[in-house]
N, CA and C of each residue as an Amber inpcrd file, in Angstrom:
protein
   201
-176.7870000  39.1630000 -29.1780000-177.8460000  38.2550000 -28.7820000
-177.7130000  36.9360000 -29.5140000-177.9520000  35.8810000 -28.7840000
-177.9110000  34.5620000 -29.3880000-179.2900000  34.1970000 -29.9300000
-179.2730000  33.5220000 -31.0450000-180.5230000  32.9980000 -31.5800000
-180.6840000  31.5690000 -31.1030000-181.8900000  31.2060000 -30.7740000
-182.1050000  29.8360000 -30.3120000-181.9870000  28.8740000 -31.4830000
-181.5590000  27.6640000 -31.1800000-181.3790000  26.6540000 -32.2190000
-182.6970000  26.2170000 -32.8350000-183.7390000  26.2400000 -32.0230000
-185.0430000  25.8240000 -32.5380000-185.8730000  27.0640000 -32.8350000
-186.0030000  27.3470000 -34.0850000-186.8120000  28.4920000 -34.4800000
-188.2750000  28.0850000 -34.4690000-189.1090000  29.0020000 -34.0460000
-190.5320000  28.6890000 -33.9850000-191.1110000  28.6830000 -35.3910000
-191.8910000  27.6370000 -35.6440000-192.5320000  27.5230000 -36.9430000
-193.7930000  28.3740000 -36.9600000-194.1060000  28.8870000 -38.1100000
-195.3340000  29.6510000 -38.2530000-196.4990000  28.6670000 -38.3080000
-197.4510000  28.8440000 -37.4100000-198.5850000  27.9290000 -37.3590000
-199.5600000  28.2310000 -38.4860000-199.9490000  27.1720000 -39.1630000
-200.9500000  27.3140000 -40.2140000-202.3160000  27.0400000 -39.6000000
-203.3440000  27.7520000 -40.0470000-204.6800000  27.5030000 -39.4970000
-205.2060000  26.1350000 -39.9240000-206.0570000  25.5350000 -39.0660000
-206.6280000  24.2200000 -39.3720000-207.5950000  24.3020000 -40.5480000
-208.3290000  25.4130000 -40.6290000-209.3360000  25.5610000 -41.6840000
-208.9790000  26.7730000 -42.5310000-208.9130000  26.5640000 -43.8270000
-208.6660000  27.6580000 -44.7610000-209.8770000  27.7940000 -45.6830000
-210.2680000  29.0070000 -45.9470000-211.3600000  29.2450000 -46.9010000
-210.8350000  30.1450000 -48.0060000-211.3330000  29.9060000 -49.1910000
-210.9810000  30.7790000 -50.3060000-212.1620000  30.8340000 -51.2720000
-212.2150000  31.9070000 -52.0090000-213.3160000  32.1270000 -52.9370000
-212.8110000  31.8600000 -54.3460000-213.5510000  31.0430000 -55.0800000
-213.1770000  30.7340000 -56.4620000-213.6850000  31.8260000 -57.3950000
-213.3680000  31.6870000 -58.6610000-213.7680000  32.6920000 -59.6450000
-215.2830000  32.8040000 -59.7930000-215.9680000  31.6770000 -59.6190000
-217.4230000  31.7060000 -59.7760000-218.1380000  31.9950000 -58.4500000
-217.4320000  32.6590000 -57.5300000-217.9570000  33.0970000 -56.2270000
-218.4350000  31.9600000 -55.3290000-217.8930000  30.7760000 -55.5150000
-218.1830000  29.6940000 -54.5900000-217.0810000  29.6560000 -53.5450000
-217.4320000  29.2670000 -52.3450000-216.4690000  29.2250000 -51.2450000
-215.9440000  27.8080000 -51.1080000-214.6370000  27.6850000 -51.0710000
-214.0000000  26.3900000 -50.9120000-213.3470000  26.3360000 -49.5360000
-213.6030000  25.2580000 -48.8100000-213.0490000  25.0870000 -47.4730000
-212.0340000  23.9580000 -47.5200000-210.8220000  24.2400000 -47.0550000
-209.7680000  23.2400000 -47.0020000-209.4520000  22.9590000 -45.5400000
-209.4010000  21.6810000 -45.1870000-209.0580000  21.2830000 -43.8230000
-207.6550000  20.7120000 -43.7900000-206.8980000  21.1030000 -42.7990000
-205.5620000  20.5550000 -42.6000000-205.7050000  19.1390000 -42.0550000
-204.8080000  18.2760000 -42.3990000-204.8540000  16.8990000 -41.9250000
-204.7520000  16.8670000 -40.4020000-205.6720000  16.1640000 -39.7230000
-205.6340000  16.1540000 -38.2600000-204.4240000  15.4130000 -37.6910000
-203.7640000  14.6060000 -38.4910000-202.5980000  13.8790000 -37.9790000
-201.3730000  14.7720000 -37.8670000-201.4360000  15.9780000 -38.3650000
-200.2910000  16.8820000 -38.3020000-200.3240000  17.7990000 -37.0830000
-201.3680000  17.7200000 -36.2750000-201.4310000  18.5500000 -35.0750000
-201.4550000  17.6680000 -33.8280000-201.0210000  18.2120000 -32.7230000
-200.9840000  17.4450000 -31.4730000-202.3950000  17.0770000 -31.0370000
-203.3130000  18.0230000 -31.1210000-204.6930000  17.7590000 -30.7170000
-205.3130000  16.6760000 -31.5900000-205.0320000  16.6980000 -32.8760000
-205.5510000  15.6720000 -33.7760000-205.0200000  14.2950000 -33.4390000
-203.7400000  14.2080000 -33.1240000-203.1490000  12.9190000 -32.7500000
-203.7650000  12.3910000 -31.4680000-203.9750000  13.2770000 -30.4940000
-204.5750000  12.8630000 -29.2280000-206.0030000  12.3720000 -29.4540000
-206.7660000  13.0870000 -30.2630000-208.1470000  12.6770000 -30.5290000
-208.2080000  11.3400000 -31.2620000-207.3110000  11.1110000 -32.1900000
-207.2850000   9.8390000 -32.9130000-206.9660000   8.6910000 -31.9560000
-206.0050000   8.9010000 -31.0610000-205.6520000   7.8600000 -30.0890000
-206.8300000   7.5730000 -29.1660000-207.5190000   8.6230000 -28.7030000
-208.6770000   8.4320000 -27.8280000-209.7780000   7.6720000 -28.5460000
-210.0480000   8.0190000 -29.8010000-211.0960000   7.3290000 -30.5590000
-210.7680000   5.8580000 -30.7750000-209.5480000   5.5720000 -31.1520000
-209.1670000   4.1830000 -31.4240000-209.2060000   3.3430000 -30.1550000
-208.6460000   3.8660000 -29.0650000-208.6780000   3.1020000 -27.8160000
-210.0930000   2.9590000 -27.2860000-210.9010000   3.9950000 -27.4200000
-212.2820000   3.9240000 -26.9690000-213.0740000   2.8790000 -27.7340000
-212.9200000   2.8490000 -29.0470000-213.6360000   1.8560000 -29.8510000
-213.1740000   0.4490000 -29.4920000-211.8980000   0.2740000 -29.2600000
-211.3730000  -1.0510000 -28.9110000-211.8840000  -1.5100000 -27.5480000
-211.7970000  -0.6230000 -26.5600000-212.2060000  -0.9820000 -25.2010000
-213.7070000  -1.2620000 -25.1450000-214.5260000  -0.4020000 -25.7560000
-215.9740000  -0.6190000 -25.7300000-216.3640000  -1.8920000 -26.4590000
-215.6700000  -2.2130000 -27.5320000-215.9600000  -3.4540000 -28.2540000
-215.6320000  -4.6740000 -27.3900000-214.4910000  -4.6440000 -26.7290000
-214.1120000  -5.7720000 -25.8700000-215.0700000  -5.9280000 -24.6910000
-215.4230000  -4.8220000 -24.0330000-216.3580000  -4.9000000 -22.9160000
-217.7300000  -5.3730000 -23.3820000-218.1530000  -4.9280000 -24.5500000
-219.4330000  -5.3750000 -25.0870000-219.4310000  -6.8650000 -25.3860000
-218.3340000  -7.3460000 -25.9190000-218.2150000  -8.7680000 -26.2200000
-218.2210000  -9.6060000 -24.9410000-217.4850000  -9.1710000 -23.9310000
-217.4540000  -9.8770000 -22.6520000-218.8350000  -9.8560000 -22.0050000
-219.4990000  -8.7170000 -22.0380000-220.8390000  -8.5940000 -21.4670000
-221.8180000  -9.5290000 -22.1800000-221.7520000  -9.5730000 -23.5040000
-222.6400000 -10.4600000 -24.2650000-222.3650000 -11.9250000 -23.9340000
-221.0930000 -12.2860000 -23.7750000-220.7560000 -13.6700000 -23.4150000
-221.2790000 -14.0210000 -22.0270000-221.1980000 -13.1030000 -21.0890000
-221.7170000 -13.3410000 -19.7360000-223.2390000 -13.5140000 -19.7650000
-223.9230000 -12.7030000 -20.5650000-225.3790000 -12.8150000 -20.6760000
-225.7860000 -14.1510000 -21.2740000-225.0440000 -14.6230000 -22.2570000
-225.3700000 -15.9260000 -22.8840000-225.1040000 -17.0650000 -21.9050000
-224.0340000 -16.9640000 -21.1210000-223.6950000 -18.0310000 -20.1630000
-224.7250000 -18.1280000 -19.0360000-225.3290000 -16.9970000 -18.6680000
-226.2930000 -16.9860000 -17.5690000-227.6530000 -17.5670000 -17.9560000
-227.9430000 -17.6920000 -19.2290000-229.2510000 -18.1910000 -19.6470000
-229.3490000 -19.6700000 -19.5350000
């Protein structure tokens, strides 16, 4: 049997929890830029903020011109 050249990586969970010695729970989050879904969400947020800001600015300029 041939092995494929690209071995599948073991996926790490996005959220890890662990208990410290003093019984407190610590939550660790994986960086969202390391996952495909995180990259897509960041792109959507940045483009959305840019587009809404530009449309808001154009709308405000039109309202001022009409007065």
